[in-house]
C-alpha positions in Angstrom: -21.3 6.2 -23.3 -19.7 3.2 -24.5 -15.9 3.4 -25.4 -13.6 1.8 -27.9 -10.6 -0.4 -27.2 -8.8 1.9 -28.8 -10.2 4.7 -26.6 -9.4 3.0 -23.5 -5.9 2.2 -24.5 -5.3 5.8 -25.4 -6.2 6.5 -21.9 -4.6 3.8 -20.1 -1.6 4.4 -22.1 -1.2 7.9 -21.1 -1.7 7.1 -17.6 1.7 9.0 -16.5 0.5 12.2 -18.5 -2.9 12.1 -16.8 -1.3 11.5 -13.1 1.3 14.7 -13.6 -1.8 16.9 -14.6 -4.3 15.9 -11.8 -3.4 13.1 -9.4 -6.1 13.8 -7.3 -8.6 13.4 -10.1 -6.8 10.1 -11.3 -7.2 8.4 -7.8 -11.0 9.8 -7.6 -11.6 7.9 -11.1 -9.1 5.0 -11.0 -12.3 2.9 -10.6 -14.0 4.3 -13.9 -10.8 3.7 -15.6 -9.6 0.4 -14.5 -13.1 -1.4 -13.5 -11.3 -4.2 -12.4 -12.3 -5.7 -8.9 -13.3 -8.6 -7.3 -16.0 -6.6 -5.4 -17.7 -6.2 -8.7 -20.9 -7.8 -9.3 -19.8 -9.1 -12.7 -16.3 -9.8 -14.2 -14.9 -7.1 -16.4 -15.5 -7.6 -19.9 -12.7 -7.9 -22.5 -13.2 -4.2 -23.4 -12.6 -3.3 -19.8 -9.2 -4.9 -20.1 -7.8 -2.5 -22.7 -6.9 0.5 -20.5 -5.0 -1.6 -18.0 -3.2 -3.4 -20.5 -1.9 -0.5 -22.2 -1.1 0.9 -18.8 0.8 -1.9 -18.1 2.8 -1.6 -21.8 3.2 2.1 -22.1 4.1 3.5 -18.4 7.2 2.9 -16.6 6.6 1.2 -13.0 6.0 3.9 -10.0 4.9 3.1 -6.6 2.6 5.8 -6.9 0.6 3.9 -9.6 1.0 0.6 -7.3 -0.9 3.1 -4.4 -3.4 4.2 -6.7 -4.1 1.2 -8.4 -3.7 -1.4 -5.2 -7.3 -2.9 -6.1 -6.6 -3.2 -9.8 -3.3 -5.1 -9.2 -4.5 -7.5 -6.6 -7.7 -8.5 -9.2 -5.2 -8.8 -12.2 -2.7 -10.6 -10.4 -5.7 -13.4 -9.1 -7.1 -13.5 -12.6 -3.5 -14.5 -13.7 -3.8 -18.0 -12.8 -6.8 -18.1 -15.2 -4.8 -17.4 -18.0 -3.9 -20.1 -20.5 -2.3 -20.7 -23.9 -3.0 -22.7 -26.9 0.0 -24.3 -28.8 0.0 -21.4 -31.0 0.7 -19.0 -28.1 -3.0 -17.6 -28.3 -4.2 -16.3 -25.2 -7.8 -17.9 -24.0 -8.6 -15.3 -21.5 -9.5 -11.6 -21.9 -6.4 -10.3 -20.7 -3.1 -10.3 -22.6 -0.8 -13.3 -21.6 1.8 -10.7 -22.3 0.1 -7.9 -19.6 0.7 -10.7 -17.1 4.5 -10.4 -17.7 4.5 -6.8 -17.6 2.5 -6.6 -14.7 5.6 -8.0 -12.8 7.5 -5.1 -13.6 5.2 -3.0 -11.6 5.2 -4.6 -8.5 
């Protein structure tokens, strides 16, 4: 089932609610919600960053989130070196440049 960026962003921005309802389910499904992992055979598509970026912007940093999403944080940090900006501050990578800044608050 294909999801839209808006649907993924809605999920990502409500991770704290999902965590409070069922943290075990969230742990078991983290790789499906945020399919960001360097062990994957292919790079994540731009749409797959929607939930991650919304999570970074929509939730308060929490040590439990770091523990649950350690692989995703690691991958996102590795990918941040590939983010470049044009003179108009337009991101030339699949991840938002502001998300790169937001990740710092979660670490």
